[in-house]
C-alpha positions in Angstrom: -21.7 -107.9 -37.0 -24.4 -107.8 -39.7 -26.6 -110.9 -40.2 -27.8 -111.1 -44.2 -30.9 -112.1 -45.4 -29.9 -115.1 -47.6 -27.8 -118.0 -46.1 -25.6 -119.5 -49.0 -23.7 -122.6 -47.7 -20.4 -123.6 -49.8 -19.9 -126.4 -51.8 -18.4 -129.6 -50.0 -14.9 -129.6 -49.9 -12.3 -132.2 -49.9 -11.9 -134.8 -47.4 -9.4 -133.2 -45.2 -11.0 -129.7 -44.1 -8.9 -127.6 -42.3 -10.7 -124.7 -40.3 -9.2 -121.7 -38.9 -10.9 -120.8 -35.6 -10.6 -117.1 -35.3 -12.7 -115.2 -32.2 -14.5 -111.8 -34.0 -13.3 -109.4 -31.6 -9.9 -108.5 -30.2 -11.0 -107.5 -26.7 -14.3 -109.1 -26.0 -16.6 -108.1 -23.7 -16.7 -111.4 -21.8 -12.9 -113.3 -22.3 -14.1 -116.1 -19.9 -17.1 -116.9 -22.1 -15.1 -116.4 -25.4 -12.3 -118.8 -24.4 -14.7 -121.3 -23.4 -16.6 -120.9 -26.6 -13.5 -121.2 -28.3 -12.8 -124.6 -27.1 -16.3 -126.1 -27.4 -16.5 -124.8 -31.1 -13.6 -126.5 -31.8 -14.8 -130.0 -30.0 -18.0 -129.4 -32.0 -15.8 -129.6 -35.2 -13.5 -132.0 -34.6 -16.1 -134.4 -33.0 -18.9 -134.4 -35.7 -16.7 -133.4 -39.1 -13.8 -134.7 -38.1 -11.9 -131.4 -38.9 -8.6 -130.1 -38.8 -8.8 -127.1 -36.2 -6.2 -124.4 -35.9 -7.2 -121.5 -33.5 -5.7 -117.8 -35.0 -6.0 -114.5 -33.1 -7.3 -112.5 -36.0 -8.2 -113.0 -39.6 -5.0 -113.4 -41.7 -4.5 -111.0 -44.7 -1.8 -110.5 -47.2 0.9 -113.1 -47.8 -0.4 -115.0 -44.7 -3.6 -115.2 -46.6 -2.1 -116.9 -49.6 0.3 -119.3 -47.6 -3.3 -120.9 -46.3 -3.9 -124.2 -48.2 -6.3 -124.7 -50.2 -9.9 -125.1 -49.3 -8.9 -123.6 -45.6 -12.4 -123.0 -44.1 -12.2 -119.4 -42.3 -14.8 -119.6 -39.2 -14.8 -116.3 -37.0 -17.1 -116.3 -34.3 -18.4 -113.8 -31.5 -20.5 -114.5 -28.1 -21.9 -112.6 -25.5 -24.6 -113.6 -22.3 -28.1 -111.8 -22.3 -29.4 -112.7 -19.2 -29.6 -116.4 -19.8 -29.2 -116.5 -23.1 -26.4 -117.2 -26.1 -26.0 -114.5 -28.8 -24.0 -116.7 -31.1 -23.1 -114.8 -34.2 -20.8 -116.3 -36.8 -19.0 -116.0 -40.2 -17.5 -118.2 -42.6 -15.6 -118.0 -45.7 -12.4 -119.4 -47.8 -9.2 -118.2 -49.0 -10.1 -118.5 -52.7 -13.5 -116.9 -51.9 -11.7 -113.7 -50.2 -9.4 -113.5 -53.3 -12.5 -113.6 -55.5 -13.8 -110.6 -53.5 -17.0 -112.9 -52.3 -18.5 -111.5 -49.1 -18.3 -113.7 -45.7 -21.5 -115.6 -45.4 -22.9 -114.2 -41.9 -25.4 -115.6 -39.6 -26.3 -113.7 -36.3 -29.8 -115.0 -34.7 -29.5 -113.0 -31.7 -30.1 -114.7 -28.1 -31.1 -117.8 -28.1 -31.3 -120.6 -25.4 -27.8 -122.0 -25.2 -28.2 -125.1 -26.4 -30.4 -123.9 -29.0 -27.5 -121.2 -30.1 -25.2 -124.5 -30.2 -27.5 -126.1 -32.6 -28.5 -123.2 -35.1 -24.5 -122.9 -35.3 -23.9 -126.6 -36.1 -27.2 -126.4 -38.4 -25.5 -123.3 -40.5 -21.5 -124.4 -40.7 -20.5 -125.2 -44.2 -19.1 -128.9 -43.5 -20.3 -132.7 -43.9 -21.1 -133.9 -40.4 -20.0 -137.4 -40.7 -20.0 -138.6 -37.0 -22.5 -138.7 -34.4 -22.2 -137.7 -30.8 -24.2 -133.6 -30.9 -26.6 -134.4 -28.1 -23.3 -135.3 -26.1 -21.4 -132.1 -26.9 -23.3 -129.8 -24.6 -25.9 -129.8 -21.5 -29.6 -129.3 -22.1 -29.7 -127.2 -18.8 -29.2 -123.7 -19.7 -27.7 -123.3 -16.1 -25.0 -125.7 -16.9 -24.2 -124.9 -20.2 -23.1 -121.8 -18.4 -21.0 -124.0 -15.9 -19.5 -125.5 -18.8 -18.3 -122.9 -20.8 -16.7 -121.6 -17.5 -14.9 -124.9 -17.0 -13.9 -124.8 -20.8 -12.7 -121.3 -20.1 -10.0 -122.2 -17.5 -6.4 -122.4 -19.0 -4.2 -122.2 -15.8 -3.4 -125.3 -13.5 -4.1 -123.6 -10.1 -7.2 -122.3 -11.5 -8.8 -125.8 -12.5 -7.8 -127.0 -9.0 -9.9 -124.3 -7.1 -12.8 -125.3 -9.6 -12.2 -128.7 -9.1 -15.3 -129.5 -7.3 -17.5 -126.8 -9.6 -16.5 -129.1 -12.1 -16.9 -132.5 -10.8 -20.7 -131.2 -9.1 -21.2 -130.4 -12.9 -20.2 -133.7 -14.5 -22.3 -135.4 -11.9 -25.1 -133.3 -12.8 -24.9 -133.8 -16.6 -23.8 -137.9 -16.9 -24.6 -138.0 -20.6 -22.5 -134.8 -21.4 -19.2 -136.2 -22.8 -17.9 -132.4 -22.9 -18.1 -132.1 -18.9 -16.4 -135.4 -18.4 -13.8 -134.3 -20.4 -13.1 -130.8 -18.8 -13.4 -132.7 -15.2 -10.9 -135.4 -16.4 -8.6 -131.9 -17.9 -9.2 -130.4 -14.5 -8.1 -133.4 -12.5 -5.1 -133.5 -14.6 -4.1 -130.2 -14.0 -5.0 -130.0 -10.5 -2.1 -132.8 -9.9 0.6 -130.4 -10.2 -0.7 -127.7 -7.9 -1.2 -129.8 -4.5 -0.4 -133.6 -4.9 -0.9 -134.3 -1.6 -4.4 -133.7 -1.7 -5.1 -136.0 -4.8 -5.2 -139.0 -2.2 -5.0 -142.3 -3.1 -6.9 -143.5 -6.5 -6.9 -140.4 -8.1 -5.2 -141.7 -11.0 -8.2 -143.8 -11.3 -10.7 -141.2 -11.0 -9.3 -139.4 -14.0 -9.2 -142.2 -16.1 -12.3 -142.8 -15.5 -13.7 -139.3 -16.3 -12.1 -139.4 -19.7 -13.3 -142.7 -20.3 -17.1 -142.0 -19.6 -16.6 -139.1 -22.2 -15.3 -141.6 -24.9 -18.4 -144.1 -24.1 -20.8 -141.3 -24.7 -18.8 -139.8 -27.3 -16.2 -143.1 -29.1 -13.0 -141.2 -30.3 -13.9 -138.0 -28.7 -10.7 -136.1 -30.2 -10.1 -134.1 -27.2 -10.6 -136.5 -24.3 -8.6 -139.3 -26.4 -5.6 -137.1 -26.5 -5.7 -135.8 -22.8 -6.2 -139.2 -21.6 -2.9 -140.3 -24.0 -0.8 -137.2 -22.6 -2.1 -138.8 -18.9 -1.6 -142.1 -19.2 1.9 -141.4 -21.1 2.9 -139.1 -17.4 2.0 -142.0 -15.9 4.2 -143.9 -17.7 1.7 -146.6 -19.3 2.1 -145.4 -23.1 1.1 -149.0 -24.2 -2.3 -147.9 -23.2 -2.0 -144.4 -24.5 -1.0 -145.6 -27.9 -4.0 -148.4 -27.5 -6.5 -145.2 -27.1 -5.1 -143.4 -30.0 -4.7 -145.8 -32.5 -9.1 -146.5 -32.8 -9.6 -142.3 -32.5 -7.3 -141.6 -35.4 -8.8 -144.4 -37.6 -12.1 -143.1 -36.9 -11.1 -139.2 -37.6 -7.8 -139.3 -39.3 -7.6 -135.5 -39.6 -7.6 -134.7 -36.2 -4.0 -133.0 -35.6 -4.0 -133.1 -31.7 -4.0 -137.0 -31.8 -0.6 -137.3 -34.0 0.8 -134.9 -31.2 -0.4 -137.9 -28.8 1.0 -140.7 -30.7 4.3 -138.2 -30.4 4.3 -137.7 -26.8 3.8 -141.8 -26.3 6.4 -142.9 -29.2 9.2 -140.6 -28.1 8.9 -141.3 -24.3 8.7 -145.3 -25.1 11.9 -145.1 -27.6 9.2 -145.5 -30.7 11.4 -143.0 -32.3 10.4 -143.6 -36.2 6.6 -144.0 -34.9 6.9 -140.3 -33.5 8.6 -139.3 -36.3 5.6 -140.3 -38.7 3.2 -139.2 -36.5 4.8 -135.4 -36.5 5.1 -135.9 -40.0 1.3 -137.1 -40.3 0.4 -133.7 -38.4 2.6 -131.5 -40.5 0.8 -132.6 -43.7 -2.7 -132.3 -42.3 -2.3 -128.6 -41.6 0.4 -127.5 -43.9 1.3 -124.1 -43.4 -1.0 -124.2 -40.6 0.8 -126.1 -38.5 2.1 -124.7 -34.8 4.6 -125.7 -32.8 3.9 -128.3 -30.1 1.6 -127.2 -27.4 4.3 -128.4 -24.8 7.7 -126.8 -24.2 9.6 -128.5 -26.9 9.1 -131.6 -29.6 12.1 -133.6 -28.3 11.1 -136.4 -30.8 14.1 -134.1 -32.6 16.4 -134.1 -30.2 16.4 -138.3 -29.5 16.4 -138.4 -33.1 19.8 -136.4 -32.9 18.4 -133.7 -35.5 19.3 -130.7 -33.6 18.6 -128.2 -36.6 14.7 -129.5 -36.4 14.8 -129.4 -32.7 16.5 -125.5 -33.2 13.7 -124.9 -35.5 10.8 -126.1 -33.6 12.3 -123.9 -30.6 12.4 -120.9 -32.4 8.7 -121.2 -34.0 7.7 -121.7 -30.4 9.6 -118.6 -29.0 7.6 -116.5 -31.5 4.5 -117.8 -29.7 4.9 -117.9 -26.4 7.6 -117.7 -23.6 7.6 -119.9 -20.4 10.2 -121.8 -18.0 10.3 -125.0 -20.0 10.8 -123.3 -23.4 13.7 -121.3 -22.0 15.3 -124.3 -20.3 15.5 -126.4 -23.6 17.0 -122.8 -25.3 19.4 -123.2 -22.6 20.0 -127.0 -22.8 20.5 -126.7 -26.6 23.0 -124.0 -26.1 24.8 -126.4 -23.7 24.4 -129.1 -26.0 26.2 -126.5 -28.7 28.9 -126.1 -26.4 27.9 -122.1 -25.7 27.8 -121.5 -21.8 27.6 -118.2 -22.0 24.0 -118.6 -24.0 23.0 -121.5 -22.1 23.5 -119.3 -18.5 21.6 -116.5 -20.2 18.8 -118.7 -21.0 18.6 -120.6 -17.4 18.9 -117.6 -15.5 15.8 -116.3 -17.0 14.1 -119.4 -17.2 14.8 -119.7 -13.0 13.0 -116.5 -12.9 10.7 -116.9 -15.4 6.8 -116.2 -13.4 4.9 -118.2 -15.8 5.0 -122.0 -17.3 5.9 -125.2 -15.4 7.2 -124.6 -11.7 9.7 -128.3 -12.3 11.6 -126.3 -15.3 11.7 -122.9 -13.1 14.1 -125.4 -10.9 15.6 -127.5 -13.6 16.6 -123.9 -14.8 17.9 -123.0 -11.3 19.8 -126.0 -11.1 21.8 -125.7 -14.5 22.7 -121.9 -13.4 24.0 -122.7 -10.4 26.0 -125.7 -12.8 27.1 -122.8 -15.3 28.0 -120.5 -12.6 30.2 -123.0 -10.7 28.0 -123.5 -7.6 28.0 -127.4 -7.8 26.5 -127.8 -4.1 24.0 -124.9 -4.6 22.5 -127.2 -7.6 23.1 -130.5 -5.9 20.8 -129.3 -2.7 18.2 -127.9 -5.1 17.9 -130.9 -7.1 17.3 -133.0 -3.7 14.5 -130.6 -2.9 12.7 -131.0 -6.1 13.1 -135.0 -5.2 11.4 -134.5 -1.9 8.6 -132.5 -3.8 8.3 -134.8 -6.7 8.4 -137.8 -5.1 4.8 -136.9 -4.0 3.3 -136.8 -7.5 0.7 -138.9 -8.9 2.0 -138.3 -12.3 5.6 -138.7 -12.2 6.5 -137.8 -15.7 9.5 -139.6 -16.2 10.8 -137.6 -19.3 10.9 -135.0 -16.9 13.2 -136.6 -13.9 15.5 -138.1 -16.9 16.6 -134.5 -17.3 17.0 -134.6 -13.3 19.4 -137.4 -13.9 21.3 -135.2 -16.6 21.7 -132.3 -14.3 22.9 -134.7 -11.1 25.7 -136.4 -13.5 26.9 -132.8 -14.8 26.6 -131.4 -11.2 29.1 -134.4 -10.2 27.1 -136.7 -8.4 26.8 -139.9 -10.5 25.3 -142.1 -8.0 22.2 -140.0 -7.6 22.1 -139.6 -11.5 21.7 -143.4 -12.2 19.4 -143.4 -8.9 17.3 -140.4 -11.2 17.9 -142.5 -14.7 16.4 -145.6 -13.3 13.4 -143.8 -11.7 12.7 -142.2 -15.1 13.0 -145.7 -16.5 10.5 -147.1 -14.2 8.4 -144.0 -14.5 7.8 -144.8 -18.4 10.4 -143.1 -19.8 12.8 -145.8 -21.7 14.0 -144.0 -24.7 17.3 -146.0 -24.8 18.6 -144.1 -27.9 18.7 -141.0 -25.6 19.7 -142.9 -22.6 23.0 -143.8 -24.8 23.6 -140.9 -26.6 22.9 -138.1 -24.3 26.6 -136.5 -23.4 25.0 -134.9 -20.4 24.6 -138.3 -19.2 28.1 -139.7 -20.1 29.3 -140.0 -16.3 26.9 -142.6 -15.4 27.5 -145.1 -18.4 30.5 -146.5 -16.7 28.7 -146.8 -13.9 28.5 -150.4 -11.7 24.4 -150.2 -12.1 24.2 -148.9 -16.0 24.5 -152.3 -17.9 21.7 -153.8 -15.7 19.5 -150.2 -16.7 20.6 -150.4 -20.4 19.2 -153.9 -20.7 16.2 -153.4 -19.0 15.4 -150.5 -21.4 16.7 -152.3 -24.4 14.2 -155.2 -23.5 10.8 -152.8 -23.0 11.6 -150.9 -25.8 11.9 -154.1 -28.2 8.2 -155.9 -26.4 7.1 -152.1 -27.6 8.5 -152.3 -30.9 7.1 -155.5 -31.8 3.3 -154.0 -30.5 3.5 -151.1 -32.4 5.6 -150.6 -35.3 5.7 -147.2 -36.9 2.8 -148.2 -39.0 0.7 -147.7 -36.2 1.4 -144.1 -35.3 -0.3 -142.8 -38.8 -3.4 -145.5 -39.0 
C-alpha cells in the first residue's frame, strides 16, 4: 500500500452510509491482530457515525461491484505491529469512483502509538461523525491497547473461556473503555457454553453488568446493545432485550445488527410481525449487501409459515459457512417436507460435524436415531443432553423447544410436554409455532396442553400490548 501526498476527502453522502469493511491482505502477517482491528474499526464506524457496516473478505469486482447499493463506501485496512507501535494503513473509495476510473484515497502514516493510529484513522475517514464516545473506544495505555486487540480477535467460545481472566483484568484496568467492557461481556457470554458449573451464582448479573457499564460510557453502543439483547433473550427476558434495543435503534437507526436483536427477541416472544418488520428494515438498510443471519437460521420465517423464505435463508447461509446448527435446520426442513432420506443425510453430517454449537450436534444425533428407527437410542441421547443443559445459566428456550419436538417424534409425549413447558419457562413463547409445529402434534392432545397453551397466549398478549409491531422499527 502506497501513501499519496494529497488527501482528498469524499463529499458528504446520504444519511444511510453503508460501509464495506475489507482487510487489505488475504494472508495477513498477524491474523489475530487484523481480526481484532476489524472488530475495533467496525465499532468506531457504528458508534461514531451510525454507519451500516458489512464485512467482506475481498474487494468486489465486476458484477459484484455493480450490485453494491449507490453510495456504498469501500474501506480497506492493513495493520501490523512494530514494537509497541501500530502501523495502520487504510484506503477508501466508492463504486461510483471506481466506475469513473478514479484512484483510491490512501493514508499510510507509518507506525504510531496505537491510540494515535486510531485517532488518525478516525480523523481521515470520509464519514460525518454524528455521535460522541470516541474517547471511550480505546485504552490510552498502549499495553492495554494490545490486550484489547487480542481480546477482540477471539471468535471461539473455548478460547474466550480460556482468556476470561485476562479480559476481566483488562476491563478493570481500563474502567473508562467501553470496548473492553463489551469484550468482557462477550467472553462471559461465550464461556457459559463451555463450563456451566464454573460460572457460579450471579454469573448472569456479572454479564449484564459488563454490558451495562459499556452502555453507560457510550449510550446506545451498537455491539454492546446487540450482545446484551441476545444474552437477555437467551435467559428468557425478552422484555428487557426489547427495552434496550428501542432507544439504541432510535439513536442509530442504520446499524443492521440491532434489527437482528429485535428479530431474535421478537420471534422467541411470539411477536412475529414485529420480528418480520425488523428483518425487512435490515434488508432495506443493506440492500444487496444483506447477509444471512449470523446464527444457524432465521426461524422467524419458519414460525410465520413462510418455508420458502426459510429455505432461501438457509441456502444463502450455506454459501458462507457450514456448522452443526445449519445442518440441523437443513435436515429439519427436509423432514418437514417429508424428505426423510435427505433429512437423514443432513442429520448424519451434523452429528459428526467438528465445528459449531455442540447442542445442535446432539440434536442431529437424536434425529438421526429417529430416522434410522433407533428410538431408544435417540431418547437416551436426549435425556443425557437434559442432564447437561440443566446446569446452564443461559437456558435458550428456543433450543429447548426443539428438544420437545424431538421427544414427541421419538414417542415420549410426557417428556415432550415437560420440555415444552420448560421452553416456556425459559422464555420461548411463540404460541403460533407451539400450535402449528407438526413435530409437536402428539402433545396437543396431552392433558397438560390446555394449561400450557393458555399460559402461552396470556404472556404473548401482554408483550404484544407493550411492544406493538411498530416498536420493532423505531
